[in-house]
C-alpha positions in Angstrom: 80.2 70.4 158.8 81.8 67.7 156.9 79.9 64.6 158.0 76.5 63.4 158.8 77.1 63.2 162.6 77.7 67.0 162.7 74.7 67.6 160.4 72.3 65.6 162.6 73.8 67.2 165.7 73.0 70.6 164.2 69.4 69.7 163.5 68.8 68.2 167.0 70.5 71.2 168.7 68.5 73.7 166.6 65.2 71.9 167.4 66.1 71.7 171.0 67.0 75.4 171.2 63.7 76.3 169.7 61.8 74.1 172.1 63.7 75.6 175.1 62.7 79.1 173.9 59.1 78.1 173.4 58.8 76.5 176.8 60.5 79.5 178.4 58.1 81.8 176.7 55.1 79.6 177.8 56.5 79.6 181.3 56.8 83.3 181.3 53.3 83.8 180.0 52.0 81.3 182.5 53.7 83.0 185.4 52.4 86.4 184.4 48.8 85.2 183.8 48.5 82.7 186.6 50.4 84.4 189.4 47.5 86.6 190.7 47.2 84.3 193.7 50.8 83.2 194.1 53.4 84.8 196.4 55.7 87.4 194.9 58.8 85.4 195.6 57.5 82.4 193.6 56.5 84.7 190.8 59.9 86.2 190.5 61.7 82.9 190.7 59.5 81.4 188.0 59.9 84.5 185.8 63.7 84.5 186.2 63.9 80.8 185.3 61.9 81.5 182.2 64.1 84.4 181.2 67.2 82.2 181.7 65.7 79.4 179.7 65.0 81.9 176.8 68.6 83.1 176.9 69.9 79.5 177.0 67.7 78.6 174.1 69.1 81.5 172.1 72.6 80.5 172.8 71.8 76.9 171.7 70.3 78.2 168.4 73.4 80.4 167.8 75.8 77.6 168.7 74.0 74.9 166.7 75.9 75.9 163.5 79.2 75.2 165.3 78.3 71.9 166.9 81.3 70.3 165.1 83.8 72.4 167.0 85.0 70.9 170.3 84.5 74.0 172.5 80.9 74.7 171.2 80.0 71.0 171.6 81.0 71.1 175.2 79.3 74.4 175.8 76.1 73.0 174.2 76.3 69.9 176.3 76.5 71.9 179.5 73.7 74.2 178.4 71.5 71.1 177.6 72.2 69.7 181.0 71.4 73.0 182.8 68.2 73.6 180.8 66.6 70.2 181.2 63.4 69.1 179.7 62.8 67.7 176.2 64.6 70.7 174.6 67.6 70.1 176.8 67.6 66.4 175.9 67.7 67.2 172.2 70.5 69.7 172.8 72.4 67.0 174.7 71.9 64.5 171.9 73.0 67.1 169.3 76.1 68.0 171.3 77.0 64.3 171.7 76.7 63.8 168.0 78.9 66.9 167.5 81.5 65.4 169.8 81.2 62.1 168.0 81.8 63.8 164.7 85.0 65.4 166.1 86.5 62.2 167.5 85.5 59.9 164.7 87.6 60.5 161.7 86.5 59.3 158.3 88.9 57.0 156.6 90.2 58.1 153.3 89.1 56.2 150.2 91.7 53.9 148.7 
């Protein structure tokens, strides 16, 4: 990561991935504790969404180091859109900063 755009993209993506995991775990705990009176279909749907959110958060944390690479920036952008919420918004911002660091070249000193 050669420039500050990629560094701040890394920080935002890392924080967003952690928040996605935390909210996924809270959703999983909330579904398991509060689902005594809910239908089984709703319980499974909520639990599956929480598990998918935890997986997406893990991928975002792993990919945050490579936010300055074009493929990873696009993957993180899509994952941020899919996950949604405040964590997803931070991942989107981090991926956009990663894309900005790729497309904006620093001018050499003269």
